[in-house]
N, C-alpha and C positions, 0 to 999 in steps of 0.2 A: 578648436582654435580660435586665435582672437587675432585683430589688426594690430599691425605695431602701433605702441603709444607714442604721439608724435611729441608729447612734452617730456618723453625720455631722454636724459640728456646722455645715455648710454645706446641710443640707438644706433648701430653701426652706418655707417658709409664712408665714400672714399672723396679727398679733394686734391686740386692741386693749385698751390699756390703761385703768380707770376707778379714778382717783385724785383726792380734792379737794383735796390738798395738793401744789402745783406741782413742789415741791422733792424732793417722794417721787417721784412720776411721773417727774420726770426720771432720780433715780437708779436707780430699778427698769428704766428704757428700757436706762441705759447698762449695768447688769449683764446684762440680757439681751441686749444688744450682745455681751459677752463670754463668756457663757456658750453663746451660739445665733447666728453670725453671719449663719446664714442667714435668722434669724427676721427679716421687715418688718414694724413697727409701724405700722400703717396710719392708726391714731387713736388720740388719746388725750382722755379725755372729765372733766370735772372734778366730775360728777355723777352719779346713778343714771338721771336722765331724759334725760341728754344719750349716755350710755351705751347706751341703747335707741336712742336716733335713728342712734348711729354706727354700733352693730353691724349695723343693719338696713340701713343704707347701704354700708356696705363687707364686709359678711359675710364678716368674717374666720375663719379655722379655730381660734382661740384667744382667749378671753377672761380676760384677769386683774382680775380685780373685788375692789377693797376693800367690805369689806362694811358699813362704817358709811361713809355719804355723805346730802352733802344731797338734799331730794328722794327718790327710790324708795333702798331699801338695795340693796347688792350681792345680795342673796337676789332681792329684788322685780325687781332689774333683770333676772336671769337667766330668772325665770319671765316676764317679759315678752316677753324677746327670743325665748325659746323656743317661746312661744304664737304669735309672728307670724312667725318663720321661715318661708322658702320652702319648701315642701313637698317640692321637687325638690334641695334639696339637705342635706348631711349637717349634723347639729347642731353647733353649735361646741363645743370642750372648754374647759371652765370650771375657774379657777384662782382661790379665793377667799383674798384676803391680809387680814389682821387682825390687830389688839394684842392682842385680847380671845380668851382660851381658850376659852370658851364659844362665840364665835361660830366658833370652829375648829371645835368638836365640831358646832354646827349644819351646818355645812356638812358635814363627814363625814358626819353623820348623811342629809345630801342627796345624796348620793352624788356629790358633786362629784368631777371627776377628780383633783383635788388641793387644796390649802389649805397657807398659807405664813404663820407667824406674823412679825409685825412687830418690831423692825428686821429686816428682810430680810438674811439671813445668804448669802452666795455662794454657800457649798457644798450650803447646800440649795436655793438657785436651779438651781444646778449639776444637781442629781441629778433635781429636777423637770423642768428641760428634757430630759435623758436619757430621760425616762419618756414624756414628751409628745413627744418625734421618735419614738419608737416605735410610740406610737398614731397620730402622722398617717402615717405610712409604711405603716401596715397600710391605712389608708384608701386607698391609692394604687393603681392599678394598675400593672401592670408596665411602662410608659412613664416611670412617674413624675410623671405628670398628675393634675389632683384626679378622683375618680371622678365620672363625667356622671350617673349613677344614685344613688338612696338607696340604701345599703349595710346591712349587718345593723347595723353601729355606730349608724346613725340610730335603728334601732327601740329599741335598747338604751337608746340617749339619752333618746327618748321616756320609756321606763320610768322611767330614774333621775330626769330631773328632774319626772317628775309627783310623785314623792315631795316634791321640794321646794316645789311646790306644796301637798300636804298639812301640809308642813312649816308653810308659812306661813298657812294656812288653819286651822291647829289652834287650839283655844283656848289661851291662854297659861298660866290660871292658874283656879283656883277649880272649882266646878260648873257645868255645861251652863247658859246662859242659858235661860229660858223662852222657848218659842216663840210669836212673834207669831200674833195673830189679826186683828187690825187695825191699818191703817199710818193713822198720824195726818199729814197731809200738810197745813202753813200755807200759805195763799195771801191774802198780805193781811191782814185781820183774822178771817179765815174758816179755820176749821180742818177740813179735810174727812175723815170717816171713812172710809177705804177697806178693805173687807174682804179679807184676804189670799186668799180665795181666789176673788176678782175679779181678781186682777192676772194678766194674762198675762207679760209677763216685767219685769224689772229690768233698768237699765242705769246703768252709772256715767258721770258728767258733772263733771268737775273734783271740786269737793269734795261735790258732789251726787250722789244719785241718781234717774234717772227712773224714776216707776210708771206702768207702762201698762196700762191696765185695755183692754178692747173698744171702749170708746167715749171715754175720756179719759185724759190725761195728768196726772201733778200730779210734784213735785218735792220731796224731802226732804234737808233737811242732815244727812247722815250719808254715811259711806263704805260702798261695798259690804263690804268687808273686815269690817266692825263689823256690817252688816247679816245677812252669811250666817250665822253660829251663830244667829240667831234663826229662820231658816227649817228647816220641816221638809226635811231632804235628799233624803227618799223622793217627795216633790212637787215640789220645785225644786230642776232641776238647773243646774250651771255650765257654758255650753259657750264662752266664753271668758272672760279674766282681768277682762272689763268687763259681762257678759253672765250673767244667771240667768233662765231661763223654766222657768214651770210644765209638767210636763211632759203633761200633759192636754192641754194647750192646742197641742200639736204635732202637725200632722196628718201629716205626713209630712218624709222626710229625702232631700235629693238630693246624690247624689255626684258629682263630675265627672271626667274622665279623669286629671287630678293630684291625685285623692283630696281634693280640697277638698269640705267639705261644708256646706250650707245647709239651713236649718229653713223649711219652710213651715207656717204658724201657722194655726189654726182662726178665730180671731178677729179677727185683725191681718194689713192688706194686705202688710207688707214683711215680707222674707225673714231670717234670723239667719244671721248668719256662724258656724261653730263652730272654734274654735281644734285645732289637730294633737293636743295631748294629751288633749283630750276628744271626739276622732271616733272611738276604738275603742268609744264607748258605742253609738253607733248601727250596729251590726251585726244583721243578721237572726239570728233565733232556729232 
């Protein structure tokens, strides 16, 4: 038996397209069909939130993500997909598509597999598809079927897309914000002054953040992304895209046979799930 032929346009693979303009999505799918007849587009998403949901549902091998979309951007969608991707499957290969050079630069710095500028040129897309076929082929065993176990490419993908998380979480401009010492949480006409040192963990909840202490729960109207730069990263560890925990509140970490990690807390009964790109933090010394 032989390895899959990377230059064969009939090489089977699956893909998702995320593009908020229907005509552009249709045009991209048509161009992909011409450049790579063996590629099956299993889903098309009109926004970043749908892209995350459909990607996790269909688990395609490739993602073609527009960077500027309603809801989550393509960068944010890629982060969310990686964090919730099944631990026993290789991460999808990500291609960002954008009309703006500065976003293309961000995608490049985030170590995406590739990026393509709009309007998509057939020759440029064909070159990208040839490169992607090579990457897909190298992930396949001799039989040509998808690898049943996590490959080296998966570990590399974890490292590369962790850089995407760092890019998204980095301050955009100006000096670093002052670290918070007190959280001001409103409840009706009352403003609760919650010392940051009393917080066990923060959890994203739509447009709010839940603030959980050992005995109380508060809700603040901010996003976790806005809150993170105001927390001491040595004391507060992000363990999931929607969860930040105070390190001293972690009793121990449990790892199951599939490599999934859960945190047992000192002063809360619930256990916190750790997403795959944060799991390497919890290794013995």
